[in-house]
Steps between C-alpha positions, in 0.01 A plus 500: 500500500651159566266289293187484287255214507510279190155635411622862510817420308298321228272807469804720454610275214159547336520875546851521356373322187208744470509729194471817705642618831149590613227245548135546601330284759289335227817409313667383821246231589589256218870546571439416866304192394799382296742581783291309753256265324400339832346825623277555195195337656564587866276742688819660640652590162427873537666505839785292360553753222489791746768332715714428193476860373597629843808277498602627157458860614716433807760346269507808283393299198175688431324820597123531526254763385306717742177383340371178654235248421253477791242277331606223741722457802783542541542805276752461223699760304347576161842502337857375561818642351813288475837644585751451213559125453869503582700302750438655844643474847180334616539235227852427626380471858223268393731284294753464779228389746398201284661159567570427137535151365838420338353541151412864584795601719584772247182685597644620831746732328336563159363842402129429510171682537257418779276327250783281375580397852137397537520294183813325623339434839229302319767308307689447823193348663455274197857376527446432868172310453538342158867527418564127505208411273637352177213609276559742208188708419413741217556865580149601586434194713814578700407866525160412642664269748751759621301821482135398478488686165581315179640796304743635761805319359418619150533857625822428692699330224620828351600657832830513686386214729574258214849443366827319577545439870143616560167338419491270199236271359706186577545618860121527537464167316274648236498573129309711249266269314467550129139541393422336166513723194208428261687439174397403146748381242438671166823436311864404522652844563706595807272788614244474779239774466323575825170690488348656806129455434301200376312659212810650339680171552227328298507762226877487463501121505251487209695758298836332557358168391462640150854632440854361545686663786777453759239461775500142611290531814235730630411542868215666680662712773178506710569852620728523802545122511777529243731665754537154659407265216783637280725262692326210332689595185794308651307187398493612136860473375392569143401857595786742442309828500194630697290778351219655702189696401266653754288802589653846497437591862694478825414135575543397138860622508581405860428134418764453226753722678471285809498177295816611319684540832385153613603344168843657500556391861437141393716515188201502264462712187405860572137604465497755218214703352328380183591832337284484190189414700559785743549746213177378346321544831622856527390573142156339517401519864288774661624611839256436786498743795429416861834360613701630794784713355835335549781702660764614259787279619283192508350576156850537355615169654202311363499657155875457449444126456322582169810646342409721200135521608587625851432875456133487398426229757667698776260785419203267510595378848559846633171623357301221666382335177542153356463300177374141534664251267157391375511819285695293246219265412524182294405699190766764564764234570418312179499815284834620634686171553775592255565818697531364856622141444854579372576676826431178694835351381 
């Protein structure tokens, strides 16, 4: 193989980000639509996908199942399996065949995967076509401009493509905007208490209004929005500590863990658990089944953020159960305020 089309290389990048090495045809279609948005409404998109899959097979990037889908023509494999996502000889050949812009000259000799080469080809084309434009755009606007998919740069920020002497936000003339954090001032203390869900936020706000505490501000985390809006704390110099209270499930823990990493990277106070509230939730809450069990390593990573409460929460995650924070109702919070409030300090 001497080269892959930009479309094929972008599809490889989508496949390398997929959670499993194997992907069904039904799962493949939305990835192909992100890799090549222009083809989504074309009558030739099935043929385009067939051609792209064939190119990836020739490159040794994927293998196909014997079962095929013949509901339309051309026939398509029912399943693809990715080869291990490591740097390959074909990736090196592909990288050396690209006339890289000066900003990406390092790509010709870097250890990359085929998908990463495809990502850089899209960036290379952007530098060629728009590199002299002076505008600075928010991250998702720039991502849409470069890749045709607004969330692509979000996924790339934590990869080896970003770093010193590689891609950076200033190089792409972009920045991570800071969504507003809905905040209420309830006192003069240095603690910001962030609550995941709106009802529990309201209950806690009403209880804290009746007692003196070190909590000076309360914020509604709005679920996953807090992963980004935590950066707005930089505009609140009076906040010296951030306590968080959310659901006891995978998402409810992933949010503060991610927000903590973002906060520390920006020199903000760490996002710590509101220990007393989590202990109260474990004592009063009834576990709800129906969740996908979390793998042991992931469960341990998420639960460790809770400190002393980690062990029982790790078991909850592995067992596929959860406890919503609404289990500590306004009545429970008011009746036990002297138990959980001291741990907020």
